[in-house]
N, CA, C and O atoms as a CHARMM CRD file, in Angstrom:
* protein
*
  308
    1    1 GLY  N     14.33600   1.68400  -2.49400 PROA 1      0.00000
    2    1 GLY  CA    14.60700   0.68000  -3.22800 PROA 1      0.00000
    3    1 GLY  C     14.20000   0.46500  -4.63100 PROA 1      0.00000
    4    1 GLY  O     14.47600   1.25500  -5.53400 PROA 1      0.00000
    5    2 ASN  N     13.51500  -0.66500  -4.78700 PROA 2      0.00000
    6    2 ASN  CA    13.22600  -1.12300  -6.14000 PROA 2      0.00000
    7    2 ASN  C     11.77500  -0.87700  -6.55600 PROA 2      0.00000
    8    2 ASN  O     11.32200  -1.43100  -7.55700 PROA 2      0.00000
    9    3 ASN  N     11.04300  -0.05800  -5.80600 PROA 3      0.00000
   10    3 ASN  CA     9.68100   0.36400  -6.16100 PROA 3      0.00000
   11    3 ASN  C      8.67400  -0.77500  -6.30400 PROA 3      0.00000
   12    3 ASN  O      7.72200  -0.66000  -7.07500 PROA 3      0.00000
   13    4 VAL  N      8.87100  -1.86300  -5.57900 PROA 4      0.00000
   14    4 VAL  CA     7.88800  -2.94300  -5.53000 PROA 4      0.00000
   15    4 VAL  C      7.62100  -3.27800  -4.06900 PROA 4      0.00000
   16    4 VAL  O      8.46000  -3.03000  -3.20400 PROA 4      0.00000
   17    5 LEU  N      6.46000  -3.83600  -3.80300 PROA 5      0.00000
   18    5 LEU  CA     6.14300  -4.27400  -2.45100 PROA 5      0.00000
   19    5 LEU  C      6.86000  -5.58100  -2.15900 PROA 5      0.00000
   20    5 LEU  O      6.98900  -6.43700  -3.03400 PROA 5      0.00000
   21    6 GLY  N      7.32300  -5.73000  -0.93100 PROA 6      0.00000
   22    6 GLY  CA     7.88600  -6.99700  -0.50300 PROA 6      0.00000
   23    6 GLY  C      6.76000  -7.98600  -0.23500 PROA 6      0.00000
   24    6 GLY  O      5.58300  -7.63100  -0.29800 PROA 6      0.00000
   25    7 ALA  N      7.12100  -9.21100   0.06000 PROA 7      0.00000
   26    7 ALA  CA     6.13000 -10.26200   0.29700 PROA 7      0.00000
   27    7 ALA  C      5.18600  -9.90500   1.44300 PROA 7      0.00000
   28    7 ALA  O      3.97900 -10.11900   1.33600 PROA 7      0.00000
   29    8 ASN  N      5.72100  -9.36500   2.53700 PROA 8      0.00000
   30    8 ASN  CA     4.87600  -9.01300   3.68400 PROA 8      0.00000
   31    8 ASN  C      3.88200  -7.91500   3.33800 PROA 8      0.00000
   32    8 ASN  O      2.69300  -8.03000   3.63400 PROA 8      0.00000
   33    9 GLU  N      4.37600  -6.84200   2.70400 PROA 9      0.00000
   34    9 GLU  CA     3.50000  -5.72800   2.34400 PROA 9      0.00000
   35    9 GLU  C      2.45800  -6.15200   1.30800 PROA 9      0.00000
   36    9 GLU  O      1.29300  -5.76500   1.39600 PROA 9      0.00000
   37   10 ALA  N      2.88200  -6.94100   0.33700 PROA 10     0.00000
   38   10 ALA  CA     1.95800  -7.39700  -0.70600 PROA 10     0.00000
   39   10 ALA  C      0.87200  -8.30100  -0.12700 PROA 10     0.00000
   40   10 ALA  O     -0.29600  -8.17700  -0.49500 PROA 10     0.00000
   41   11 SER  N      1.24500  -9.20300   0.76800 PROA 11     0.00000
   42   11 SER  CA     0.23600 -10.09200   1.35900 PROA 11     0.00000
   43   11 SER  C     -0.72400  -9.30700   2.25100 PROA 11     0.00000
   44   11 SER  O     -1.91400  -9.62000   2.30000 PROA 11     0.00000
   45   12 ASP  N     -0.22300  -8.29100   2.95700 PROA 12     0.00000
   46   12 ASP  CA    -1.10900  -7.43000   3.75300 PROA 12     0.00000
   47   12 ASP  C     -2.13100  -6.73300   2.85500 PROA 12     0.00000
   48   12 ASP  O     -3.31300  -6.66200   3.19100 PROA 12     0.00000
   49   13 LEU  N     -1.67400  -6.22300   1.72100 PROA 13     0.00000
   50   13 LEU  CA    -2.56400  -5.53900   0.78700 PROA 13     0.00000
   51   13 LEU  C     -3.60700  -6.50200   0.21100 PROA 13     0.00000
   52   13 LEU  O     -4.78200  -6.15100   0.10300 PROA 13     0.00000
   53   14 VAL  N     -3.18900  -7.69200  -0.15100 PROA 14     0.00000
   54   14 VAL  CA    -4.12400  -8.70400  -0.66600 PROA 14     0.00000
   55   14 VAL  C     -5.17500  -9.03000   0.39400 PROA 14     0.00000
   56   14 VAL  O     -6.35700  -9.15700   0.07500 PROA 14     0.00000
   57   15 ASN  N     -4.75400  -9.16500   1.64400 PROA 15     0.00000
   58   15 ASN  CA    -5.70300  -9.47400   2.72100 PROA 15     0.00000
   59   15 ASN  C     -6.69400  -8.33600   2.94400 PROA 15     0.00000
   60   15 ASN  O     -7.84100  -8.58400   3.31600 PROA 15     0.00000
   61   16 GLN  N     -6.26900  -7.09500   2.72400 PROA 16     0.00000
   62   16 GLN  CA    -7.17600  -5.95000   2.86700 PROA 16     0.00000
   63   16 GLN  C     -8.16400  -5.86700   1.70900 PROA 16     0.00000
   64   16 GLN  O     -9.35100  -5.61500   1.91500 PROA 16     0.00000
   65   17 LEU  N     -7.67300  -6.07900   0.49400 PROA 17     0.00000
   66   17 LEU  CA    -8.51300  -5.92100  -0.69700 PROA 17     0.00000
   67   17 LEU  C     -9.37900  -7.14500  -1.00300 PROA 17     0.00000
   68   17 LEU  O    -10.45000  -7.02200  -1.59700 PROA 17     0.00000
   69   18 GLU  N     -8.90700  -8.32700  -0.59200 PROA 18     0.00000
   70   18 GLU  CA    -9.60200  -9.59100  -0.82900 PROA 18     0.00000
   71   18 GLU  C     -9.99200  -9.79200  -2.30200 PROA 18     0.00000
   72   18 GLU  O    -11.15900 -10.03800  -2.60500 PROA 18     0.00000
   73   19 PRO  N     -9.02000  -9.68600  -3.21100 PROA 19     0.00000
   74   19 PRO  CA    -9.33300  -9.92000  -4.62600 PROA 19     0.00000
   75   19 PRO  C     -9.57300 -11.40100  -4.88900 PROA 19     0.00000
   76   19 PRO  O     -9.18300 -12.25000  -4.08800 PROA 19     0.00000
   77   20 ARG  N    -10.20200 -11.70300  -5.98800 PROA 20     0.00000
   78   20 ARG  CA   -10.43900 -13.10200  -6.34300 PROA 20     0.00000
   79   20 ARG  C     -9.20300 -13.73200  -6.97500 PROA 20     0.00000
   80   20 ARG  O     -8.96500 -14.93300  -6.84400 PROA 20     0.00000
   81   21 ILE  N     -8.41600 -12.90000  -7.66700 PROA 21     0.00000
   82   21 ILE  CA    -7.20300 -13.38700  -8.32300 PROA 21     0.00000
   83   21 ILE  C     -6.06000 -12.42200  -8.04300 PROA 21     0.00000
   84   21 ILE  O     -6.24200 -11.20400  -8.05700 PROA 21     0.00000
   85   22 VAL  N     -4.88300 -12.98000  -7.78900 PROA 22     0.00000
   86   22 VAL  CA    -3.66200 -12.19300  -7.62100 PROA 22     0.00000
   87   22 VAL  C     -2.63300 -12.73500  -8.60400 PROA 22     0.00000
   88   22 VAL  O     -2.36100 -13.93500  -8.64300 PROA 22     0.00000
   89   23 ILE  N     -2.06300 -11.82700  -9.39900 PROA 23     0.00000
   90   23 ILE  CA    -1.01600 -12.20000 -10.34900 PROA 23     0.00000
   91   23 ILE  C      0.21300 -11.35500 -10.02600 PROA 23     0.00000
   92   23 ILE  O      0.31100 -10.21700 -10.48600 PROA 23     0.00000
   93   24 PRO  N      1.14800 -11.88800  -9.24700 PROA 24     0.00000
   94   24 PRO  CA     2.35000 -11.11200  -8.92300 PROA 24     0.00000
   95   24 PRO  C      3.21900 -10.92900 -10.16400 PROA 24     0.00000
   96   24 PRO  O      3.24400 -11.78400 -11.05000 PROA 24     0.00000
   97   25 HSD  N      3.93300  -9.80300 -10.21600 PROA 25     0.00000
   98   25 HSD  CA     4.74800  -9.54300 -11.39900 PROA 25     0.00000
   99   25 HSD  C      6.21100  -9.28400 -11.09800 PROA 25     0.00000
  100   25 HSD  O      7.03700  -9.35100 -12.00800 PROA 25     0.00000
  101   26 SER  N      6.55900  -8.99500  -9.87600 PROA 26     0.00000
  102   26 SER  CA     7.96200  -8.73400  -9.54400 PROA 26     0.00000
  103   26 SER  C      8.37700  -9.65700  -8.40600 PROA 26     0.00000
  104   26 SER  O      8.15300  -9.35200  -7.23500 PROA 26     0.00000
  105   27 PHE  N      8.97600 -10.77300  -8.75600 PROA 27     0.00000
  106   27 PHE  CA     9.39900 -11.75600  -7.77100 PROA 27     0.00000
  107   27 PHE  C     10.51500 -12.58100  -8.36800 PROA 27     0.00000
  108   27 PHE  O     10.79700 -12.49900  -9.56400 PROA 27     0.00000
  109   28 ASN  N     11.14900 -13.37800  -7.52300 PROA 28     0.00000
  110   28 ASN  CA    12.18100 -14.28900  -8.00900 PROA 28     0.00000
  111   28 ASN  C     11.54100 -15.60600  -8.39300 PROA 28     0.00000
  112   28 ASN  O     10.96500 -16.28400  -7.54200 PROA 28     0.00000
  113   29 PRO  N     11.63100 -15.98300  -9.66300 PROA 29     0.00000
  114   29 PRO  CA    11.14300 -17.29800 -10.05500 PROA 29     0.00000
  115   29 PRO  C     12.06100 -18.37600  -9.49500 PROA 29     0.00000
  116   29 PRO  O     13.19400 -18.08000  -9.11400 PROA 29     0.00000
  117   30 PRO  N     11.59600 -19.62000  -9.43700 PROA 30     0.00000
  118   30 PRO  CA    12.48100 -20.69000  -8.96700 PROA 30     0.00000
  119   30 PRO  C     13.77900 -20.69000  -9.77400 PROA 30     0.00000
  120   30 PRO  O     13.76300 -20.56900 -10.99900 PROA 30     0.00000
  121   31 ASN  N     14.87800 -20.82400  -9.08100 PROA 31     0.00000
  122   31 ASN  CA    16.20400 -20.84000  -9.70500 PROA 31     0.00000
  123   31 ASN  C     16.51200 -19.55800 -10.47200 PROA 31     0.00000
  124   31 ASN  O     17.30100 -19.57300 -11.41700 PROA 31     0.00000
  125   32 GLY  N     15.89500 -18.45600 -10.07200 PROA 32     0.00000
  126   32 GLY  CA    16.12200 -17.18500 -10.75500 PROA 32     0.00000
  127   32 GLY  C     17.14700 -16.33000 -10.04300 PROA 32     0.00000
  128   32 GLY  O     17.55900 -16.62800  -8.92100 PROA 32     0.00000
  129   33 LYS  N     17.54900 -15.27500 -10.70400 PROA 33     0.00000
  130   33 LYS  CA    18.48700 -14.31200 -10.14500 PROA 33     0.00000
  131   33 LYS  C     17.78700 -13.54800  -9.02100 PROA 33     0.00000
  132   33 LYS  O     16.63100 -13.15200  -9.17200 PROA 33     0.00000
  133   34 LEU  N     18.46800 -13.34100  -7.90900 PROA 34     0.00000
  134   34 LEU  CA    17.85800 -12.70600  -6.74500 PROA 34     0.00000
  135   34 LEU  C     17.78900 -11.18900  -6.90100 PROA 34     0.00000
  136   34 LEU  O     18.74900 -10.47900  -6.60100 PROA 34     0.00000
  137   35 LEU  N     16.65000 -10.70700  -7.37000 PROA 35     0.00000
  138   35 LEU  CA    16.39200  -9.27700  -7.45800 PROA 35     0.00000
  139   35 LEU  C     15.31200  -8.86700  -6.46800 PROA 35     0.00000
  140   35 LEU  O     15.33600  -7.75700  -5.93600 PROA 35     0.00000
  141   36 PHE  N     14.37300  -9.76100  -6.22700 PROA 36     0.00000
  142   36 PHE  CA    13.24100  -9.51600  -5.33900 PROA 36     0.00000
  143   36 PHE  C     13.10400 -10.70000  -4.38900 PROA 36     0.00000
  144   36 PHE  O     13.88800 -11.64800  -4.43900 PROA 36     0.00000
  145   37 GLU  N     12.10000 -10.62900  -3.52500 PROA 37     0.00000
  146   37 GLU  CA    11.86100 -11.74900  -2.61800 PROA 37     0.00000
  147   37 GLU  C     11.29000 -12.94000  -3.39400 PROA 37     0.00000
  148   37 GLU  O     10.62300 -12.75500  -4.41200 PROA 37     0.00000
  149   38 PRO  N     11.54800 -14.14900  -2.92000 PROA 38     0.00000
  150   38 PRO  CA    11.02000 -15.33900  -3.60100 PROA 38     0.00000
  151   38 PRO  C      9.49100 -15.36700  -3.58500 PROA 38     0.00000
  152   38 PRO  O      8.86800 -14.96400  -2.60300 PROA 38     0.00000
  153   39 VAL  N      8.90100 -15.83700  -4.65600 PROA 39     0.00000
  154   39 VAL  CA     7.45000 -15.94100  -4.74300 PROA 39     0.00000
  155   39 VAL  C      6.92500 -16.94800  -3.71900 PROA 39     0.00000
  156   39 VAL  O      5.77400 -16.84900  -3.29200 PROA 39     0.00000
  157   40 ASP  N      7.74900 -17.91000  -3.32300 PROA 40     0.00000
  158   40 ASP  CA     7.32600 -18.89500  -2.31700 PROA 40     0.00000
  159   40 ASP  C      6.96500 -18.22300  -1.00100 PROA 40     0.00000
  160   40 ASP  O      6.02500 -18.64700  -0.32900 PROA 40     0.00000
  161   41 LYS  N      7.69700 -17.18600  -0.62700 PROA 41     0.00000
  162   41 LYS  CA     7.40500 -16.46800   0.61600 PROA 41     0.00000
  163   41 LYS  C      6.03400 -15.79800   0.52600 PROA 41     0.00000
  164   41 LYS  O      5.23900 -15.87600   1.46300 PROA 41     0.00000
  165   42 PHE  N      5.76300 -15.14900  -0.58600 PROA 42     0.00000
  166   42 PHE  CA     4.47200 -14.49300  -0.80400 PROA 42     0.00000
  167   42 PHE  C      3.34000 -15.51900  -0.77500 PROA 42     0.00000
  168   42 PHE  O      2.31400 -15.29600  -0.13300 PROA 42     0.00000
  169   43 ALA  N      3.52500 -16.63600  -1.46500 PROA 43     0.00000
  170   43 ALA  CA     2.50900 -17.69200  -1.50600 PROA 43     0.00000
  171   43 ALA  C      2.23300 -18.23300  -0.10500 PROA 43     0.00000
  172   43 ALA  O      1.08100 -18.46100   0.26400 PROA 43     0.00000
  173   44 LYS  N      3.28400 -18.43500   0.66300 PROA 44     0.00000
  174   44 LYS  CA     3.12700 -18.95900   2.02800 PROA 44     0.00000
  175   44 LYS  C      2.34600 -17.97300   2.89900 PROA 44     0.00000
  176   44 LYS  O      1.47500 -18.37800   3.66800 PROA 44     0.00000
  177   45 LEU  N      2.65700 -16.68400   2.77900 PROA 45     0.00000
  178   45 LEU  CA     1.95100 -15.66700   3.56000 PROA 45     0.00000
  179   45 LEU  C      0.46900 -15.59500   3.19500 PROA 45     0.00000
  180   45 LEU  O     -0.36400 -15.23600   4.02800 PROA 45     0.00000
  181   46 LEU  N      0.14800 -15.93600   1.95500 PROA 46     0.00000
  182   46 LEU  CA    -1.25300 -15.96300   1.52300 PROA 46     0.00000
  183   46 LEU  C     -1.94800 -17.27400   1.87000 PROA 46     0.00000
  184   46 LEU  O     -3.15100 -17.42000   1.65500 PROA 46     0.00000
  185   47 GLY  N     -1.18900 -18.22700   2.40600 PROA 47     0.00000
  186   47 GLY  CA    -1.76200 -19.52400   2.74300 PROA 47     0.00000
  187   47 GLY  C     -1.96500 -20.41900   1.53700 PROA 47     0.00000
  188   47 GLY  O     -2.76800 -21.35100   1.57900 PROA 47     0.00000
  189   48 GLN  N     -1.24200 -20.14300   0.46400 PROA 48     0.00000
  190   48 GLN  CA    -1.34800 -20.94100  -0.76300 PROA 48     0.00000
  191   48 GLN  C     -0.39600 -22.12000  -0.67200 PROA 48     0.00000
  192   48 GLN  O      0.82200 -21.94400  -0.66600 PROA 48     0.00000
  193   49 LYS  N     -0.94400 -23.30700  -0.60300 PROA 49     0.00000
  194   49 LYS  CA    -0.10700 -24.50400  -0.50100 PROA 49     0.00000
  195   49 LYS  C      0.34600 -24.99100  -1.87500 PROA 49     0.00000
  196   49 LYS  O      1.48500 -25.42500  -2.04100 PROA 49     0.00000
  197   50 GLU  N     -0.54100 -24.91800  -2.84500 PROA 50     0.00000
  198   50 GLU  CA    -0.23200 -25.37600  -4.20200 PROA 50     0.00000
  199   50 GLU  C      0.06300 -24.16900  -5.08800 PROA 50     0.00000
  200   50 GLU  O     -0.65800 -23.17100  -5.06600 PROA 50     0.00000
  201   51 LYS  N      1.12800 -24.28000  -5.86200 PROA 51     0.00000
  202   51 LYS  CA     1.46500 -23.23000  -6.81700 PROA 51     0.00000
  203   51 LYS  C      1.45500 -23.83500  -8.21200 PROA 51     0.00000
  204   51 LYS  O      2.02900 -24.89800  -8.44900 PROA 51     0.00000
  205   52 GLU  N      0.80300 -23.15000  -9.11600 PROA 52     0.00000
  206   52 GLU  CA     0.72200 -23.62600 -10.49100 PROA 52     0.00000
  207   52 GLU  C      1.27200 -22.54300 -11.41100 PROA 52     0.00000
  208   52 GLU  O      0.79900 -21.40700 -11.40600 PROA 52     0.00000
  209   53 TRP  N      2.27100 -22.91000 -12.19500 PROA 53     0.00000
  210   53 TRP  CA     2.86700 -21.98600 -13.16300 PROA 53     0.00000
  211   53 TRP  C      2.16800 -22.17400 -14.50200 PROA 53     0.00000
  212   53 TRP  O      2.06100 -23.29400 -15.00300 PROA 53     0.00000
  213   54 LEU  N      1.69600 -21.08000 -15.07600 PROA 54     0.00000
  214   54 LEU  CA     0.96600 -21.12700 -16.33200 PROA 54     0.00000
  215   54 LEU  C      1.69200 -20.30700 -17.39800 PROA 54     0.00000
  216   54 LEU  O      2.28000 -19.27300 -17.08100 PROA 54     0.00000
  217   55 PRO  N      1.66100 -20.75300 -18.65800 PROA 55     0.00000
  218   55 PRO  CA     2.28100 -19.97100 -19.72600 PROA 55     0.00000
  219   55 PRO  C      1.47100 -18.71200 -20.04300 PROA 55     0.00000
  220   55 PRO  O      2.02900 -17.69400 -20.45100 PROA 55     0.00000
  221   56 LYS  N      0.14800 -18.79000 -19.85200 PROA 56     0.00000
  222   56 LYS  CA    -0.73100 -17.63500 -20.02500 PROA 56     0.00000
  223   56 LYS  C     -1.98300 -17.87800 -19.20300 PROA 56     0.00000
  224   56 LYS  O     -2.25600 -19.00400 -18.78600 PROA 56     0.00000
  225   57 PHE  N     -2.74000 -16.81500 -18.97300 PROA 57     0.00000
  226   57 PHE  CA    -3.93400 -16.92700 -18.14700 PROA 57     0.00000
  227   57 PHE  C     -5.01500 -16.02900 -18.72500 PROA 57     0.00000
  228   57 PHE  O     -4.78800 -14.84200 -18.96100 PROA 57     0.00000
  229   58 LYS  N     -6.17400 -16.59200 -18.94700 PROA 58     0.00000
  230   58 LYS  CA    -7.31000 -15.84600 -19.47100 PROA 58     0.00000
  231   58 LYS  C     -8.36600 -15.76600 -18.37900 PROA 58     0.00000
  232   58 LYS  O     -8.75800 -16.78500 -17.81000 PROA 58     0.00000
  233   59 VAL  N     -8.82100 -14.56500 -18.09100 PROA 59     0.00000
  234   59 VAL  CA    -9.80900 -14.35300 -17.03900 PROA 59     0.00000
  235   59 VAL  C    -11.21100 -14.40000 -17.64300 PROA 59     0.00000
  236   59 VAL  O    -11.52000 -13.69500 -18.60300 PROA 59     0.00000
  237   60 ALA  N    -12.03400 -15.23600 -17.06100 PROA 60     0.00000
  238   60 ALA  CA   -13.44800 -15.30100 -17.43400 PROA 60     0.00000
  239   60 ALA  C    -14.26500 -15.21200 -16.14800 PROA 60     0.00000
  240   60 ALA  O    -13.97400 -15.91000 -15.17800 PROA 60     0.00000
  241   61 LYS  N    -15.26300 -14.37700 -16.13800 PROA 61     0.00000
  242   61 LYS  CA   -16.06200 -14.15500 -14.93600 PROA 61     0.00000
  243   61 LYS  C    -16.57800 -15.46200 -14.34400 PROA 61     0.00000
  244   61 LYS  O    -16.57100 -15.63900 -13.12500 PROA 61     0.00000
  245   62 ARG  N    -17.02000 -16.36800 -15.19400 PROA 62     0.00000
  246   62 ARG  CA   -17.58900 -17.63600 -14.70400 PROA 62     0.00000
  247   62 ARG  C    -16.55200 -18.50700 -13.99000 PROA 62     0.00000
  248   62 ARG  O    -16.91500 -19.38800 -13.21000 PROA 62     0.00000
  249   63 ASP  N    -15.26400 -18.26500 -14.25400 PROA 63     0.00000
  250   63 ASP  CA   -14.20000 -19.07400 -13.65700 PROA 63     0.00000
  251   63 ASP  C    -13.58000 -18.45000 -12.40900 PROA 63     0.00000
  252   63 ASP  O    -12.69500 -19.04400 -11.79400 PROA 63     0.00000
  253   64 LEU  N    -14.03800 -17.25700 -12.03300 PROA 64     0.00000
  254   64 LEU  CA   -13.47000 -16.60100 -10.85900 PROA 64     0.00000
  255   64 LEU  C    -13.84100 -17.36100  -9.59100 PROA 64     0.00000
  256   64 LEU  O    -14.98100 -17.80400  -9.44800 PROA 64     0.00000
  257   65 PRO  N    -12.89300 -17.51600  -8.67100 PROA 65     0.00000
  258   65 PRO  CA   -13.22400 -18.16500  -7.40100 PROA 65     0.00000
  259   65 PRO  C    -14.21400 -17.29700  -6.62000 PROA 65     0.00000
  260   65 PRO  O    -14.18400 -16.07100  -6.72000 PROA 65     0.00000
  261   66 GLN  N    -15.07300 -17.92700  -5.86000 PROA 66     0.00000
  262   66 GLN  CA   -16.10400 -17.19900  -5.12700 PROA 66     0.00000
  263   66 GLN  C    -15.71200 -16.87800  -3.68900 PROA 66     0.00000
  264   66 GLN  O    -16.03400 -15.80200  -3.18700 PROA 66     0.00000
  265   67 ASP  N    -15.02400 -17.79400  -3.02400 PROA 67     0.00000
  266   67 ASP  CA   -14.78300 -17.64100  -1.59200 PROA 67     0.00000
  267   67 ASP  C    -13.31600 -17.58500  -1.21200 PROA 67     0.00000
  268   67 ASP  O    -12.97800 -17.67800  -0.03200 PROA 67     0.00000
  269   68 GLU  N    -12.45100 -17.43500  -2.18400 PROA 68     0.00000
  270   68 GLU  CA   -11.02800 -17.44500  -1.87900 PROA 68     0.00000
  271   68 GLU  C    -10.27400 -16.61800  -2.90700 PROA 68     0.00000
  272   68 GLU  O    -10.82300 -16.21500  -3.93200 PROA 68     0.00000
  273   69 THR  N     -9.01800 -16.37700  -2.61400 PROA 69     0.00000
  274   69 THR  CA    -8.13300 -15.68900  -3.54500 PROA 69     0.00000
  275   69 THR  C     -7.25300 -16.72100  -4.22500 PROA 69     0.00000
  276   69 THR  O     -6.62000 -17.54500  -3.56400 PROA 69     0.00000
  277   70 ARG  N     -7.21700 -16.67200  -5.53600 PROA 70     0.00000
  278   70 ARG  CA    -6.38200 -17.59700  -6.30500 PROA 70     0.00000
  279   70 ARG  C     -5.08900 -16.88600  -6.69900 PROA 70     0.00000
  280   70 ARG  O     -5.11000 -15.77600  -7.23100 PROA 70     0.00000
  281   71 LEU  N     -3.98200 -17.53800  -6.42900 PROA 71     0.00000
  282   71 LEU  CA    -2.67500 -17.03000  -6.82000 PROA 71     0.00000
  283   71 LEU  C     -2.32600 -17.60900  -8.18300 PROA 71     0.00000
  284   71 LEU  O     -2.24800 -18.82800  -8.33900 PROA 71     0.00000
  285   72 VAL  N     -2.11700 -16.74900  -9.16500 PROA 72     0.00000
  286   72 VAL  CA    -1.77700 -17.16600 -10.52200 PROA 72     0.00000
  287   72 VAL  C     -0.33700 -16.75600 -10.79600 PROA 72     0.00000
  288   72 VAL  O      0.01200 -15.57900 -10.70600 PROA 72     0.00000
  289   73 LEU  N      0.48600 -17.72600 -11.12600 PROA 73     0.00000
  290   73 LEU  CA     1.89200 -17.46700 -11.42500 PROA 73     0.00000
  291   73 LEU  C      2.13000 -17.70500 -12.90500 PROA 73     0.00000
  292   73 LEU  O      1.88500 -18.79700 -13.41800 PROA 73     0.00000
  293   74 LEU  N      2.60400 -16.68400 -13.58100 PROA 74     0.00000
  294   74 LEU  CA     2.84800 -16.78700 -15.01300 PROA 74     0.00000
  295   74 LEU  C      4.30700 -17.10800 -15.27800 PROA 74     0.00000
  296   74 LEU  O      5.21300 -16.53100 -14.67600 PROA 74     0.00000
  297   75 GLU  N      4.50900 -18.04300 -16.19400 PROA 75     0.00000
  298   75 GLU  CA     5.86700 -18.41900 -16.57400 PROA 75     0.00000
  299   75 GLU  C      6.54000 -17.25200 -17.27900 PROA 75     0.00000
  300   75 GLU  O      5.89700 -16.47300 -17.98200 PROA 75     0.00000
  301   76 LYS  N      7.83700 -17.15100 -17.08000 PROA 76     0.00000
  302   76 LYS  CA     8.60800 -16.10200 -17.73900 PROA 76     0.00000
  303   76 LYS  C      8.66500 -16.39700 -19.23100 PROA 76     0.00000
  304   76 LYS  O      8.93100 -17.52600 -19.64500 PROA 76     0.00000
  305   77 THR  N      8.41000 -15.36700 -20.03100 PROA 77     0.00000
  306   77 THR  CA     8.43600 -15.56300 -21.48600 PROA 77     0.00000
  307   77 THR  C      9.69100 -14.99700 -22.09400 PROA 77     0.00000
  308   77 THR  O      9.87800 -15.07400 -23.30900 PROA 77     0.00000
């Protein structure tokens, strides 16, 4: 296929690695053209109830979550 992980495979990998932050890059944005699986499916598999779309994201060590994985969704530019 399209050389990206699907929502199931990506969520399995996140659960194995347990990163503090996940920033998906190949997904269907809301109301987007269907090329990949919807980001909502990935978020649901990760147990993320709230989704926040950001225009940009700056990583600072002091702001990293300690006990959970944060899903960061970047707005399309």
